[in-house]
C-alpha positions as CSV (number, residue, x, y, z in Angstrom):
1,M,-7.0,18.8,-30.0
2,F,-4.4,16.5,-31.4
3,S,-1.6,19.0,-30.9
4,K,-2.7,19.4,-27.2
5,A,-2.5,15.7,-26.7
6,V,1.0,15.5,-28.3
7,G,2.2,18.5,-26.3
8,F,0.9,16.8,-23.1
9,L,2.7,13.6,-23.9
10,V,5.9,15.5,-24.6
11,E,5.7,17.2,-21.2
12,V,5.0,13.9,-19.5
13,R,8.1,12.4,-21.1
14,A,10.2,15.3,-20.0
15,E,8.9,15.0,-16.4
16,V,9.5,11.2,-16.3
17,K,13.1,11.8,-17.3
18,K,13.5,14.0,-14.2
19,V,12.3,11.2,-11.8
20,T,15.0,9.6,-9.6
21,W,14.1,6.0,-9.8
22,P,14.9,3.7,-6.8
23,T,17.6,1.0,-7.3
24,R,16.5,-2.6,-7.2
25,R,17.9,-3.0,-3.7
26,E,15.9,0.1,-2.5
27,A,12.7,-1.2,-4.1
28,M,13.1,-4.7,-2.6
29,S,13.8,-3.3,0.9
30,G,10.8,-1.0,0.7
31,T,8.7,-3.9,-0.4
32,A,9.9,-6.0,2.4
33,V,9.0,-3.3,5.0
34,V,5.5,-3.0,3.5
35,V,4.9,-6.8,3.5
36,F,6.2,-7.0,7.1
37,V,3.9,-4.2,8.3
38,V,0.9,-5.7,6.5
39,L,1.5,-9.1,8.1
40,V,1.9,-7.5,11.6
41,M,-1.3,-5.5,11.1
42,A,-3.2,-8.6,9.9
43,L,-2.1,-10.5,12.9
44,F,-3.0,-7.7,15.3
45,L,-6.5,-7.2,13.7
46,G,-7.1,-11.0,13.7
47,I,-6.4,-11.2,17.4
48,V,-8.6,-8.1,18.1
49,D,-11.3,-9.6,16.0
50,A,-11.1,-12.9,17.9
51,I,-11.3,-11.2,21.3
52,L,-14.2,-9.0,20.3
53,S,-16.1,-12.0,18.8
54,K,-15.7,-13.8,22.2
55,V,-16.9,-10.7,24.0
56,V,-20.0,-10.3,21.8
57,Q,-20.8,-14.0,22.1
58,G,-20.5,-13.7,25.8
59,L,-22.9,-10.8,25.9
60,I,-25.4,-12.5,23.6
61,N,-25.4,-15.7,25.7
62,I,-26.1,-13.9,29.0
């Protein structure tokens, strides 16, 4: 069992060396895009929620 675990870790290390890691600039720009999209979606969903809340309140008060 120990030899299987060591073999697995050796294979993992070999695969990690093959990975093309993003540069700092690429990582930062990707993060900025994700944060922007999340903020836009949060704003959109907040507006939709407010509208639907008013609609439901209007239906309840009829």
